[in-house]
PDB file with SEQRES, HELIX, SHEET and CRYST1 records, atoms N, CA, C and O in Angstrom:
SEQRES   1 A   70  MET PHE TYR GLN ALA PHE ALA ASP GLU MET GLY ILE PRO          
SEQRES   2 A   70  PHE MET GLU THR SER ALA LYS ASN ALA THR ASN VAL GLU          
SEQRES   3 A   70  GLN ALA PHE MET ALA MET THR ALA ALA ILE LYS ASN ARG          
SEQRES   4 A   70  MET ALA SER GLN PRO ALA MET ASN SER ALA ARG PRO GLN          
SEQRES   5 A   70  THR LEU PRO ILE LYS GLY GLN PRO VAL ASN GLN LYS SER          
SEQRES   6 A   70  SER CYS CYS SER THR                                          
HELIX    1 AA1 PHE A    2  MET A   10  1                                   9    
HELIX    2 AA2 VAL A   25  SER A   42  1                                  18    
CRYST1    1.000    1.000    1.000  90.00  90.00  90.00 P 1           1          
ATOM      1  N   MET A   1     275.168 181.049 112.727  1.00  0.00           N  
ATOM      2  CA  MET A   1     274.839 181.838 111.528  1.00  0.00           C  
ATOM      3  C   MET A   1     274.133 183.105 111.994  1.00  0.00           C  
ATOM      4  O   MET A   1     273.149 183.046 112.732  1.00  0.00           O  
ATOM      5  N   PHE A   2     274.636 184.221 111.566  1.00  0.00           N  
ATOM      6  CA  PHE A   2     274.121 185.532 111.966  1.00  0.00           C  
ATOM      7  C   PHE A   2     272.645 185.756 111.567  1.00  0.00           C  
ATOM      8  O   PHE A   2     271.849 186.238 112.373  1.00  0.00           O  
ATOM      9  N   TYR A   3     272.290 185.403 110.321  1.00  0.00           N  
ATOM     10  CA  TYR A   3     270.955 185.628 109.833  1.00  0.00           C  
ATOM     11  C   TYR A   3     269.918 184.829 110.587  1.00  0.00           C  
ATOM     12  O   TYR A   3     268.837 185.334 110.891  1.00  0.00           O  
ATOM     13  N   GLN A   4     270.244 183.569 110.895  1.00  0.00           N  
ATOM     14  CA  GLN A   4     269.340 182.718 111.674  1.00  0.00           C  
ATOM     15  C   GLN A   4     269.112 183.299 113.068  1.00  0.00           C  
ATOM     16  O   GLN A   4     267.985 183.324 113.563  1.00  0.00           O  
ATOM     17  N   ALA A   5     270.212 183.772 113.708  1.00  0.00           N  
ATOM     18  CA  ALA A   5     270.076 184.337 115.027  1.00  0.00           C  
ATOM     19  C   ALA A   5     269.258 185.612 114.995  1.00  0.00           C  
ATOM     20  O   ALA A   5     268.458 185.851 115.899  1.00  0.00           O  
ATOM     21  N   PHE A   6     269.440 186.435 113.975  1.00  0.00           N  
ATOM     22  CA  PHE A   6     268.652 187.676 113.837  1.00  0.00           C  
ATOM     23  C   PHE A   6     267.188 187.363 113.601  1.00  0.00           C  
ATOM     24  O   PHE A   6     266.324 188.030 114.172  1.00  0.00           O  
ATOM     25  N   ALA A   7     266.879 186.374 112.779  1.00  0.00           N  
ATOM     26  CA  ALA A   7     265.504 185.970 112.560  1.00  0.00           C  
ATOM     27  C   ALA A   7     264.887 185.449 113.846  1.00  0.00           C  
ATOM     28  O   ALA A   7     263.739 185.776 114.147  1.00  0.00           O  
ATOM     29  N   ASP A   8     265.588 184.676 114.584  1.00  0.00           N  
ATOM     30  CA  ASP A   8     265.079 184.132 115.854  1.00  0.00           C  
ATOM     31  C   ASP A   8     264.837 185.297 116.835  1.00  0.00           C  
ATOM     32  O   ASP A   8     263.831 185.311 117.545  1.00  0.00           O  
ATOM     33  N   GLU A   9     265.719 186.224 116.869  1.00  0.00           N  
ATOM     34  CA  GLU A   9     265.581 187.395 117.774  1.00  0.00           C  
ATOM     35  C   GLU A   9     264.355 188.187 117.395  1.00  0.00           C  
ATOM     36  O   GLU A   9     263.648 188.671 118.278  1.00  0.00           O  
ATOM     37  N   MET A  10     264.075 188.341 116.106  1.00  0.00           N  
ATOM     38  CA  MET A  10     262.942 189.104 115.620  1.00  0.00           C  
ATOM     39  C   MET A  10     261.647 188.301 115.653  1.00  0.00           C  
ATOM     40  O   MET A  10     260.568 188.864 115.471  1.00  0.00           O  
ATOM     41  N   GLY A  11     261.742 186.996 115.881  1.00  0.00           N  
ATOM     42  CA  GLY A  11     260.550 186.175 115.910  1.00  0.00           C  
ATOM     43  C   GLY A  11     259.956 185.894 114.526  1.00  0.00           C  
ATOM     44  O   GLY A  11     258.748 185.712 114.379  1.00  0.00           O  
ATOM     45  N   ILE A  12     260.823 185.864 113.529  1.00  0.00           N  
ATOM     46  CA  ILE A  12     260.371 185.615 112.152  1.00  0.00           C  
ATOM     47  C   ILE A  12     261.052 184.360 111.607  1.00  0.00           C  
ATOM     48  O   ILE A  12     262.156 184.029 112.040  1.00  0.00           O  
ATOM     49  N   PRO A  13     260.416 183.652 110.665  1.00  0.00           N  
ATOM     50  CA  PRO A  13     261.043 182.481 110.101  1.00  0.00           C  
ATOM     51  C   PRO A  13     262.199 182.820 109.233  1.00  0.00           C  
ATOM     52  O   PRO A  13     262.237 183.901 108.645  1.00  0.00           O  
ATOM     53  N   PHE A  14     263.172 181.909 109.127  1.00  0.00           N  
ATOM     54  CA  PHE A  14     264.334 182.101 108.254  1.00  0.00           C  
ATOM     55  C   PHE A  14     264.542 180.845 107.490  1.00  0.00           C  
ATOM     56  O   PHE A  14     264.504 179.743 108.037  1.00  0.00           O  
ATOM     57  N   MET A  15     264.769 181.021 106.186  1.00  0.00           N  
ATOM     58  CA  MET A  15     265.128 179.872 105.284  1.00  0.00           C  
ATOM     59  C   MET A  15     266.102 180.416 104.298  1.00  0.00           C  
ATOM     60  O   MET A  15     265.819 181.388 103.598  1.00  0.00           O  
ATOM     61  N   GLU A  16     267.286 179.777 104.233  1.00  0.00           N  
ATOM     62  CA  GLU A  16     268.291 180.221 103.280  1.00  0.00           C  
ATOM     63  C   GLU A  16     267.894 179.712 101.892  1.00  0.00           C  
ATOM     64  O   GLU A  16     267.636 178.526 101.688  1.00  0.00           O  
ATOM     65  N   THR A  17     267.855 180.657 100.945  1.00  0.00           N  
ATOM     66  CA  THR A  17     267.441 180.369  99.576  1.00  0.00           C  
ATOM     67  C   THR A  17     268.469 180.912  98.583  1.00  0.00           C  
ATOM     68  O   THR A  17     269.306 181.747  98.925  1.00  0.00           O  
ATOM     69  N   SER A  18     268.389 180.429  97.374  1.00  0.00           N  
ATOM     70  CA  SER A  18     269.187 180.938  96.271  1.00  0.00           C  
ATOM     71  C   SER A  18     268.381 180.845  94.998  1.00  0.00           C  
ATOM     72  O   SER A  18     268.090 179.751  94.513  1.00  0.00           O  
ATOM     73  N   ALA A  19     268.017 182.002  94.452  1.00  0.00           N  
ATOM     74  CA  ALA A  19     267.285 182.006  93.174  1.00  0.00           C  
ATOM     75  C   ALA A  19     268.227 181.571  92.062  1.00  0.00           C  
ATOM     76  O   ALA A  19     267.803 180.940  91.094  1.00  0.00           O  
ATOM     77  N   LYS A  20     269.490 181.905  92.199  1.00  0.00           N  
ATOM     78  CA  LYS A  20     270.484 181.578  91.154  1.00  0.00           C  
ATOM     79  C   LYS A  20     270.605 180.028  90.982  1.00  0.00           C  
ATOM     80  O   LYS A  20     270.692 179.504  89.871  1.00  0.00           O  
ATOM     81  N   ASN A  21     270.604 179.359  92.110  1.00  0.00           N  
ATOM     82  CA  ASN A  21     270.756 177.891  92.070  1.00  0.00           C  
ATOM     83  C   ASN A  21     269.440 177.163  92.243  1.00  0.00           C  
ATOM     84  O   ASN A  21     269.411 175.932  92.244  1.00  0.00           O  
ATOM     85  N   ALA A  22     268.331 177.914  92.391  1.00  0.00           N  
ATOM     86  CA  ALA A  22     266.996 177.356  92.677  1.00  0.00           C  
ATOM     87  C   ALA A  22     266.972 176.501  93.905  1.00  0.00           C  
ATOM     88  O   ALA A  22     266.344 175.443  93.925  1.00  0.00           O  
ATOM     89  N   THR A  23     267.664 176.958  94.949  1.00  0.00           N  
ATOM     90  CA  THR A  23     267.764 176.245  96.200  1.00  0.00           C  
ATOM     91  C   THR A  23     266.723 176.747  97.170  1.00  0.00           C  
ATOM     92  O   THR A  23     266.710 177.931  97.505  1.00  0.00           O  
ATOM     93  N   ASN A  24     265.857 175.876  97.625  1.00  0.00           N  
ATOM     94  CA  ASN A  24     264.811 176.192  98.601  1.00  0.00           C  
ATOM     95  C   ASN A  24     263.863 177.297  98.202  1.00  0.00           C  
ATOM     96  O   ASN A  24     263.153 177.813  99.066  1.00  0.00           O  
ATOM     97  N   VAL A  25     263.809 177.695  96.934  1.00  0.00           N  
ATOM     98  CA  VAL A  25     262.913 178.809  96.577  1.00  0.00           C  
ATOM     99  C   VAL A  25     261.445 178.374  96.662  1.00  0.00           C  
ATOM    100  O   VAL A  25     260.614 179.090  97.222  1.00  0.00           O  
ATOM    101  N   GLU A  26     261.137 177.223  96.117  1.00  0.00           N  
ATOM    102  CA  GLU A  26     259.775 176.718  96.142  1.00  0.00           C  
ATOM    103  C   GLU A  26     259.354 176.392  97.586  1.00  0.00           C  
ATOM    104  O   GLU A  26     258.213 176.637  97.978  1.00  0.00           O  
ATOM    105  N   GLN A  27     260.263 175.855  98.342  1.00  0.00           N  
ATOM    106  CA  GLN A  27     259.961 175.514  99.743  1.00  0.00           C  
ATOM    107  C   GLN A  27     259.671 176.823 100.557  1.00  0.00           C  
ATOM    108  O   GLN A  27     258.746 176.866 101.368  1.00  0.00           O  
ATOM    109  N   ALA A  28     260.475 177.858 100.317  1.00  0.00           N  
ATOM    110  CA  ALA A  28     260.268 179.098 101.007  1.00  0.00           C  
ATOM    111  C   ALA A  28     258.921 179.726 100.618  1.00  0.00           C  
ATOM    112  O   ALA A  28     258.197 180.232 101.475  1.00  0.00           O  
ATOM    113  N   PHE A  29     258.597 179.688  99.331  1.00  0.00           N  
ATOM    114  CA  PHE A  29     257.324 180.219  98.870  1.00  0.00           C  
ATOM    115  C   PHE A  29     256.146 179.438  99.503  1.00  0.00           C  
ATOM    116  O   PHE A  29     255.183 180.039  99.978  1.00  0.00           O  
ATOM    117  N   MET A  30     256.236 178.143  99.501  1.00  0.00           N  
ATOM    118  CA  MET A  30     255.156 177.366 100.101  1.00  0.00           C  
ATOM    119  C   MET A  30     255.036 177.588 101.612  1.00  0.00           C  
ATOM    120  O   MET A  30     253.925 177.632 102.141  1.00  0.00           O  
ATOM    121  N   ALA A  31     256.180 177.731 102.318  1.00  0.00           N  
ATOM    122  CA  ALA A  31     256.125 177.978 103.717  1.00  0.00           C  
ATOM    123  C   ALA A  31     255.508 179.371 104.000  1.00  0.00           C  
ATOM    124  O   ALA A  31     254.732 179.515 104.945  1.00  0.00           O  
ATOM    125  N   MET A  32     255.837 180.362 103.213  1.00  0.00           N  
ATOM    126  CA  MET A  32     255.316 181.713 103.430  1.00  0.00           C  
ATOM    127  C   MET A  32     253.833 181.733 103.157  1.00  0.00           C  
ATOM    128  O   MET A  32     253.080 182.314 103.938  1.00  0.00           O  
ATOM    129  N   THR A  33     253.365 181.096 102.032  1.00  0.00           N  
ATOM    130  CA  THR A  33     251.981 181.117 101.711  1.00  0.00           C  
ATOM    131  C   THR A  33     251.134 180.338 102.751  1.00  0.00           C  
ATOM    132  O   THR A  33     250.007 180.721 103.067  1.00  0.00           O  
ATOM    133  N   ALA A  34     251.714 179.238 103.268  1.00  0.00           N  
ATOM    134  CA  ALA A  34     250.989 178.464 104.304  1.00  0.00           C  
ATOM    135  C   ALA A  34     250.867 179.320 105.557  1.00  0.00           C  
ATOM    136  O   ALA A  34     249.796 179.358 106.162  1.00  0.00           O  
ATOM    137  N   ALA A  35     251.926 180.004 105.965  1.00  0.00           N  
ATOM    138  CA  ALA A  35     251.884 180.861 107.131  1.00  0.00           C  
ATOM    139  C   ALA A  35     250.864 181.998 106.964  1.00  0.00           C  
ATOM    140  O   ALA A  35     250.146 182.319 107.911  1.00  0.00           O  
ATOM    141  N   ILE A  36     250.793 182.600 105.794  1.00  0.00           N  
ATOM    142  CA  ILE A  36     249.834 183.665 105.549  1.00  0.00           C  
ATOM    143  C   ILE A  36     248.410 183.110 105.577  1.00  0.00           C  
ATOM    144  O   ILE A  36     247.512 183.734 106.142  1.00  0.00           O  
ATOM    145  N   LYS A  37     248.203 181.953 104.976  1.00  0.00           N  
ATOM    146  CA  LYS A  37     246.894 181.321 104.993  1.00  0.00           C  
ATOM    147  C   LYS A  37     246.440 181.022 106.409  1.00  0.00           C  
ATOM    148  O   LYS A  37     245.296 181.290 106.774  1.00  0.00           O  
ATOM    149  N   ASN A  38     247.337 180.469 107.198  1.00  0.00           N  
ATOM    150  CA  ASN A  38     246.993 180.127 108.571  1.00  0.00           C  
ATOM    151  C   ASN A  38     246.713 181.375 109.382  1.00  0.00           C  
ATOM    152  O   ASN A  38     245.800 181.382 110.208  1.00  0.00           O  
ATOM    153  N   ARG A  39     247.463 182.409 109.167  1.00  0.00           N  
ATOM    154  CA  ARG A  39     247.232 183.676 109.897  1.00  0.00           C  
ATOM    155  C   ARG A  39     245.900 184.273 109.509  1.00  0.00           C  
ATOM    156  O   ARG A  39     245.158 184.749 110.369  1.00  0.00           O  
ATOM    157  N   MET A  40     245.585 184.254 108.223  1.00  0.00           N  
ATOM    158  CA  MET A  40     244.349 184.827 107.753  1.00  0.00           C  
ATOM    159  C   MET A  40     243.134 183.945 108.246  1.00  0.00           C  
ATOM    160  O   MET A  40     242.078 184.497 108.553  1.00  0.00           O  
ATOM    161  N   ALA A  41     243.273 182.658 108.317  1.00  0.00           N  
ATOM    162  CA  ALA A  41     242.211 181.782 108.751  1.00  0.00           C  
ATOM    163  C   ALA A  41     241.902 181.971 110.234  1.00  0.00           C  
ATOM    164  O   ALA A  41     240.763 181.787 110.663  1.00  0.00           O  
ATOM    165  N   SER A  42     242.909 182.334 111.006  1.00  0.00           N  
ATOM    166  CA  SER A  42     242.722 182.502 112.435  1.00  0.00           C  
ATOM    167  C   SER A  42     242.092 183.845 112.806  1.00  0.00           C  
ATOM    168  O   SER A  42     241.696 184.042 113.955  1.00  0.00           O  
ATOM    169  N   GLN A  43     241.993 184.787 111.833  1.00  0.00           N  
ATOM    170  CA  GLN A  43     241.379 186.083 112.101  1.00  0.00           C  
ATOM    171  C   GLN A  43     239.900 185.992 111.792  1.00  0.00           C  
ATOM    172  O   GLN A  43     239.471 185.228 110.928  1.00  0.00           O  
ATOM    173  N   PRO A  44     239.113 186.805 112.533  1.00  0.00           N  
ATOM    174  CA  PRO A  44     237.647 186.757 112.244  1.00  0.00           C  
ATOM    175  C   PRO A  44     237.373 187.245 110.822  1.00  0.00           C  
ATOM    176  O   PRO A  44     238.049 188.148 110.328  1.00  0.00           O  
ATOM    177  N   ALA A  45     236.390 186.652 110.175  1.00  0.00           N  
ATOM    178  CA  ALA A  45     236.049 187.025 108.785  1.00  0.00           C  
ATOM    179  C   ALA A  45     235.460 188.444 108.782  1.00  0.00           C  
ATOM    180  O   ALA A  45     234.682 188.825 109.656  1.00  0.00           O  
ATOM    181  N   MET A  46     235.856 189.180 107.791  1.00  0.00           N  
ATOM    182  CA  MET A  46     235.286 190.554 107.617  1.00  0.00           C  
ATOM    183  C   MET A  46     233.847 190.413 107.076  1.00  0.00           C  
ATOM    184  O   MET A  46     233.558 189.497 106.306  1.00  0.00           O  
ATOM    185  N   ASN A  47     232.990 191.288 107.469  1.00  0.00           N  
ATOM    186  CA  ASN A  47     231.648 191.298 107.006  1.00  0.00           C  
ATOM    187  C   ASN A  47     231.603 191.865 105.583  1.00  0.00           C  
ATOM    188  O   ASN A  47     231.697 193.076 105.385  1.00  0.00           O  
ATOM    189  N   SER A  48     231.460 190.986 104.609  1.00  0.00           N  
ATOM    190  CA  SER A  48     231.543 191.434 103.219  1.00  0.00           C  
ATOM    191  C   SER A  48     230.146 191.610 102.626  1.00  0.00           C  
ATOM    192  O   SER A  48     230.004 191.853 101.428  1.00  0.00           O  
ATOM    193  N   ALA A  49     229.109 191.486 103.470  1.00  0.00           N  
ATOM    194  CA  ALA A  49     227.732 191.644 102.949  1.00  0.00           C  
ATOM    195  C   ALA A  49     227.502 193.044 102.471  1.00  0.00           C  
ATOM    196  O   ALA A  49     226.896 193.227 101.415  1.00  0.00           O  
ATOM    197  N   ARG A  50     227.947 194.032 103.182  1.00  0.00           N  
ATOM    198  CA  ARG A  50     227.762 195.402 102.761  1.00  0.00           C  
ATOM    199  C   ARG A  50     229.014 196.196 103.165  1.00  0.00           C  
ATOM    200  O   ARG A  50     229.269 196.386 104.355  1.00  0.00           O  
ATOM    201  N   PRO A  51     229.756 196.635 102.227  1.00  0.00           N  
ATOM    202  CA  PRO A  51     230.985 197.389 102.545  1.00  0.00           C  
ATOM    203  C   PRO A  51     230.629 198.725 103.137  1.00  0.00           C  
ATOM    204  O   PRO A  51     229.593 199.309 102.820  1.00  0.00           O  
ATOM    205  N   GLN A  52     231.496 199.202 103.998  1.00  0.00           N  
ATOM    206  CA  GLN A  52     231.304 200.516 104.634  1.00  0.00           C  
ATOM    207  C   GLN A  52     231.437 201.623 103.596  1.00  0.00           C  
ATOM    208  O   GLN A  52     232.350 201.608 102.771  1.00  0.00           O  
ATOM    209  N   THR A  53     230.509 202.590 103.648  1.00  0.00           N  
ATOM    210  CA  THR A  53     230.575 203.723 102.730  1.00  0.00           C  
ATOM    211  C   THR A  53     230.917 204.989 103.493  1.00  0.00           C  
ATOM    212  O   THR A  53     230.506 205.169 104.640  1.00  0.00           O  
ATOM    213  N   LEU A  54     231.652 205.839 102.864  1.00  0.00           N  
ATOM    214  CA  LEU A  54     232.038 207.119 103.453  1.00  0.00           C  
ATOM    215  C   LEU A  54     231.498 208.234 102.571  1.00  0.00           C  
ATOM    216  O   LEU A  54     231.573 208.147 101.345  1.00  0.00           O  
ATOM    217  N   PRO A  55     230.950 209.290 103.190  1.00  0.00           N  
ATOM    218  CA  PRO A  55     230.467 210.437 102.408  1.00  0.00           C  
ATOM    219  C   PRO A  55     231.674 211.201 101.897  1.00  0.00           C  
ATOM    220  O   PRO A  55     232.655 211.393 102.616  1.00  0.00           O  
ATOM    221  N   ILE A  56     231.591 211.636 100.643  1.00  0.00           N  
ATOM    222  CA  ILE A  56     232.644 212.398 100.002  1.00  0.00           C  
ATOM    223  C   ILE A  56     232.054 213.728  99.540  1.00  0.00           C  
ATOM    224  O   ILE A  56     231.017 213.776  98.879  1.00  0.00           O  
ATOM    225  N   LYS A  57     232.735 214.784  99.903  1.00  0.00           N  
ATOM    226  CA  LYS A  57     232.299 216.137  99.492  1.00  0.00           C  
ATOM    227  C   LYS A  57     232.997 216.438  98.180  1.00  0.00           C  
ATOM    228  O   LYS A  57     234.185 216.160  98.015  1.00  0.00           O  
ATOM    229  N   GLY A  58     232.239 217.015  97.240  1.00  0.00           N  
ATOM    230  CA  GLY A  58     232.861 217.366  95.981  1.00  0.00           C  
ATOM    231  C   GLY A  58     232.128 218.508  95.319  1.00  0.00           C  
ATOM    232  O   GLY A  58     231.105 218.982  95.813  1.00  0.00           O  
ATOM    233  N   GLN A  59     232.648 218.932  94.226  1.00  0.00           N  
ATOM    234  CA  GLN A  59     232.057 220.039  93.484  1.00  0.00           C  
ATOM    235  C   GLN A  59     231.845 219.585  92.075  1.00  0.00           C  
ATOM    236  O   GLN A  59     232.642 218.802  91.557  1.00  0.00           O  
ATOM    237  N   PRO A  60     230.770 220.058  91.415  1.00  0.00           N  
ATOM    238  CA  PRO A  60     230.584 219.645  90.015  1.00  0.00           C  
ATOM    239  C   PRO A  60     231.662 220.209  89.130  1.00  0.00           C  
ATOM    240  O   PRO A  60     232.211 221.279  89.391  1.00  0.00           O  
ATOM    241  N   VAL A  61     231.958 219.477  88.084  1.00  0.00           N  
ATOM    242  CA  VAL A  61     232.988 219.872  87.116  1.00  0.00           C  
ATOM    243  C   VAL A  61     232.299 220.547  85.950  1.00  0.00           C  
ATOM    244  O   VAL A  61     231.311 220.044  85.415  1.00  0.00           O  
ATOM    245  N   ASN A  62     232.837 221.701  85.561  1.00  0.00           N  
ATOM    246  CA  ASN A  62     232.251 222.453  84.444  1.00  0.00           C  
ATOM    247  C   ASN A  62     232.585 221.709  83.171  1.00  0.00           C  
ATOM    248  O   ASN A  62     233.755 221.463  82.879  1.00  0.00           O  
ATOM    249  N   GLN A  63     231.560 221.349  82.408  1.00  0.00           N  
ATOM    250  CA  GLN A  63     231.755 220.650  81.191  1.00  0.00           C  
ATOM    251  C   GLN A  63     231.782 221.683  80.028  1.00  0.00           C  
ATOM    252  O   GLN A  63     230.919 222.556  79.934  1.00  0.00           O  
ATOM    253  N   LYS A  64     232.784 221.551  79.167  1.00  0.00           N  
ATOM    254  CA  LYS A  64     232.916 222.422  77.991  1.00  0.00           C  
ATOM    255  C   LYS A  64     232.312 221.669  76.837  1.00  0.00           C  
ATOM    256  O   LYS A  64     232.417 220.445  76.757  1.00  0.00           O  
ATOM    257  N   SER A  65     231.659 222.421  75.915  1.00  0.00           N  
ATOM    258  CA  SER A  65     230.978 221.767  74.814  1.00  0.00           C  
ATOM    259  C   SER A  65     231.914 221.397  73.666  1.00  0.00           C  
ATOM    260  O   SER A  65     231.575 220.483  72.916  1.00  0.00           O  
ATOM    261  N   SER A  66     233.037 222.023  73.480  1.00  0.00           N  
ATOM    262  CA  SER A  66     233.925 221.696  72.396  1.00  0.00           C  
ATOM    263  C   SER A  66     235.039 220.763  72.912  1.00  0.00           C  
ATOM    264  O   SER A  66     235.405 220.783  74.087  1.00  0.00           O  
ATOM    265  N   CYS A  67     235.544 219.970  72.006  1.00  0.00           N  
ATOM    266  CA  CYS A  67     236.582 219.012  72.358  1.00  0.00           C  
ATOM    267  C   CYS A  67     237.903 219.770  72.448  1.00  0.00           C  
ATOM    268  O   CYS A  67     238.212 220.667  71.664  1.00  0.00           O  
ATOM    269  N   CYS A  68     238.658 219.347  73.459  1.00  0.00           N  
ATOM    270  CA  CYS A  68     240.067 219.821  73.617  1.00  0.00           C  
ATOM    271  C   CYS A  68     240.227 221.327  73.758  1.00  0.00           C  
ATOM    272  O   CYS A  68     241.245 221.886  73.349  1.00  0.00           O  
ATOM    273  N   SER A  69     239.265 221.961  74.312  1.00  0.00           N  
ATOM    274  CA  SER A  69     239.438 223.418  74.514  1.00  0.00           C  
ATOM    275  C   SER A  69     240.004 223.662  75.883  1.00  0.00           C  
ATOM    276  O   SER A  69     239.843 222.856  76.800  1.00  0.00           O  
ATOM    277  N   THR A  70     240.681 224.806  76.008  1.00  0.00           N  
ATOM    278  CA  THR A  70     241.312 225.118  77.303  1.00  0.00           C  
ATOM    279  C   THR A  70     240.597 226.234  77.982  1.00  0.00           C  
ATOM    280  O   THR A  70     240.982 226.635  79.080  1.00  0.00           O  
TER     281      THR A  70                                                      
END                                                                             
């Protein structure tokens, strides 16, 4: 099968599915979510205590007193 060989060559999983027939759709979804969860669990946790801040340069906006004026 060409697609299986291509997936093997690329080092990615392959599962034949059909949304029309509902064949292997749930199994493919569960396999993908499990792989993502495992990949994320193996990475070091990000420090969420204090997010990084970046300075932003800006200019004040002129406020007009009347509504909808140009």
